[in-house]
VEXDREN-2710 file (C-alpha; in Angstrom, 1 decimal):
% VEXDREN-2710
k/r/px/py/pz
1/MET/2.0/63.4/-32.1
2/LYS/2.8/64.2/-28.0
3/HIS/5.6/62.6/-26.6
4/ARG/5.6/61.8/-22.9
5/SER/8.2/62.0/-20.8
6/PRO/9.7/58.1/-19.5
7/ALA/9.9/60.4/-16.3
8/LEU/6.3/60.0/-15.9
9/LEU/5.9/56.6/-17.4
10/PHE/8.0/55.1/-14.3
11/PRO/5.5/55.0/-11.8
12/PHE/2.8/53.4/-14.3
13/LEU/5.8/50.6/-15.2
14/LEU/6.6/50.1/-11.9
15/LEU/2.8/49.3/-11.0
16/ALA/2.4/47.1/-14.0
17/GLY/4.9/44.9/-12.7
18/CYS/3.3/44.3/-9.0
19/GLY/0.3/42.2/-10.0
20/GLY/-0.1/39.3/-8.0
21/GLU/2.4/37.2/-10.0
22/THR/5.9/36.7/-9.6
23/GLU/8.1/36.9/-12.6
24/ASN/9.9/33.4/-13.6
25/ALA/13.4/32.5/-13.5
26/CYS/14.2/33.0/-16.8
27/GLY/12.5/36.4/-17.1
28/ALA/10.1/35.9/-19.9
29/ASP/7.5/33.9/-21.0
30/THR/9.4/32.1/-23.9
31/ILE/13.3/30.6/-23.8
32/VAL/15.5/32.9/-23.4
33/ALA/19.1/32.8/-24.4
34/SER/22.0/34.5/-23.1
35/ASP/26.0/34.9/-23.4
36/PRO/26.1/33.4/-27.0
37/TRP/30.1/32.8/-28.3
38/VAL/31.8/30.9/-30.3
39/ARG/35.8/30.1/-30.6
40/GLU/37.5/31.4/-33.2
41/ALA/38.3/29.6/-36.1
42/GLY/41.0/30.9/-39.0
43/PRO/42.7/29.3/-41.4
44/GLY/43.1/25.7/-41.5
45/HIS/40.5/24.8/-38.2
46/PRO/37.8/23.1/-40.0
47/MET/36.0/22.9/-36.7
48/SER/34.6/25.2/-33.6
49/ALA/32.1/25.3/-31.0
50/ALA/29.9/27.3/-30.1
51/TYR/28.2/28.2/-26.2
52/LEU/25.2/29.7/-24.7
53/SER/22.7/29.8/-21.7
54/LEU/19.1/29.0/-22.4
55/CYS/16.2/29.2/-20.0
56/ASN/13.1/27.8/-20.7
57/GLY/10.5/30.6/-19.2
58/SER/7.5/28.8/-21.5
59/GLU/4.6/26.9/-19.7
60/THR/5.4/23.9/-21.5
61/ALA/8.5/21.5/-21.7
62/ASP/10.6/22.0/-24.7
63/ARG/13.5/20.6/-26.2
64/LEU/16.8/22.1/-28.9
65/VAL/16.1/19.2/-31.6
66/SER/19.1/21.2/-34.3
67/VAL/20.7/24.0/-34.9
68/SER/22.3/25.7/-38.3
69/PHE/25.0/27.7/-39.3
70/SER/25.1/28.4/-42.9
71/GLY/29.0/28.7/-42.4
72/ALA/29.6/25.1/-41.5
73/ASN/29.1/21.6/-43.5
74/ALA/27.3/20.7/-40.5
75/ALA/26.4/21.7/-37.0
76/GLU/25.0/19.5/-34.0
77/ILE/24.1/19.0/-30.4
78/HIS/27.4/17.9/-28.8
79/THR/28.1/16.4/-25.4
80/THR/31.2/15.6/-24.0
81/THR/31.6/12.8/-21.2
82/VAL/34.3/11.1/-19.5
83/ASP/34.8/7.3/-19.0
84/GLU/36.1/5.7/-15.9
85/ASN/39.5/5.7/-17.6
86/ASN/39.5/9.5/-17.9
87/VAL/39.4/9.8/-21.9
88/ALA/36.6/12.4/-22.6
89/ARG/34.2/10.9/-25.2
90/MET/32.1/13.6/-27.5
91/ARG/29.0/12.3/-29.0
92/PRO/26.0/14.0/-30.8
93/LEU/22.4/14.7/-28.8
94/GLU/20.3/12.4/-30.8
95/ASN/17.1/13.7/-29.3
96/GLY/18.1/16.9/-28.8
97/LEU/19.0/19.2/-25.6
98/SER/16.0/18.8/-22.9
99/LEU/14.5/22.5/-21.4
100/PRO/12.4/21.5/-18.6
101/VAL/10.0/24.5/-17.5
102/GLY/11.3/27.4/-15.6
103/GLU/14.6/25.8/-15.7
104/ALA/18.5/26.8/-17.4
105/ALA/20.6/24.8/-20.0
106/VAL/24.2/25.8/-20.0
107/LEU/26.3/24.9/-23.1
108/ALA/29.8/24.9/-21.9
109/PRO/33.5/23.8/-22.5
110/GLY/33.6/20.6/-21.7
111/SER/29.9/19.8/-21.8
112/THR/27.1/20.2/-23.7
113/HIS/27.9/22.5/-26.8
114/ILE/27.3/23.1/-30.4
115/MET/29.5/21.8/-32.7
116/LEU/30.2/23.2/-36.2
117/MET/32.4/21.2/-38.5
118/GLY/33.6/21.4/-41.8
119/LEU/33.7/25.0/-41.3
120/THR/33.2/26.7/-45.1
121/GLU/34.3/30.3/-43.7
122/GLU/36.4/31.4/-41.4
123/ILE/35.1/32.6/-37.7
124/THR/37.3/35.8/-36.6
125/SER/36.9/38.2/-34.4
126/ASP/35.5/40.5/-37.1
127/SER/33.1/38.6/-38.2
128/GLU/29.6/37.9/-36.5
129/PRO/28.8/34.1/-36.6
130/THR/24.8/33.7/-36.2
131/ILE/23.6/30.6/-35.4
132/THR/19.8/29.4/-35.6
133/LEU/18.3/27.3/-32.7
134/ASN/15.5/24.8/-33.8
135/PHE/13.1/24.2/-30.8
136/GLU/10.6/21.1/-30.6
137/ASN/7.5/23.5/-29.6
138/ALA/9.1/27.7/-29.4
139/GLU/9.5/29.2/-32.6
140/PRO/13.2/29.2/-34.0
141/LEU/15.9/31.8/-32.5
142/THR/18.2/33.0/-34.3
143/LEU/21.5/34.5/-33.0
144/THR/24.6/36.4/-33.3
145/PHE/27.4/35.4/-31.1
146/GLU/30.4/36.8/-30.0
147/VAL/33.6/35.7/-30.8
148/ARG/36.2/34.5/-28.5
149/SER/39.9/33.7/-29.0
150/LYS/41.5/30.5/-28.1
151/LYS/43.1/32.5/-25.1
152/ASP/40.0/34.4/-24.0
153/ALA/38.0/31.0/-24.3
154/GLY/40.0/28.4/-22.3
155/HIS/42.0/26.0/-24.4
156/SER/39.1/23.2/-24.3
157/ALA/38.7/21.7/-27.7
158/HIS/35.2/21.5/-27.1
END
């Protein structure tokens, strides 16, 4: 079998991207996940939170409906709100997280996040936790999350 030099293929790859269509903001025609990370949780820490960005590049609105993590008794999509008395409250998103076409949803500390409750295994810098994201329309997406220490992740609890 002959192997072609990547340099010879470059002009053709360049032309392939020059069709009449413009690339969508997500860079793909499916749901794209970026920067998945989870807070470190050592001995005696029963909970942690995970974060990432999702961009829906498909032609259909979608919804993140559930998440699963084998190292916890429960994994849920949560949001944090602050009331008029400046009290933060966390609650599950009963209907999941809306993912409009061509838009990004950022799961971040102090906002929407994945809550991991009743941890059955530690989440440490040498572990590679995987979380599966389940969507209303798209196929499930299983990702390995980077573990960040509390110092590197900030001090917010959620």
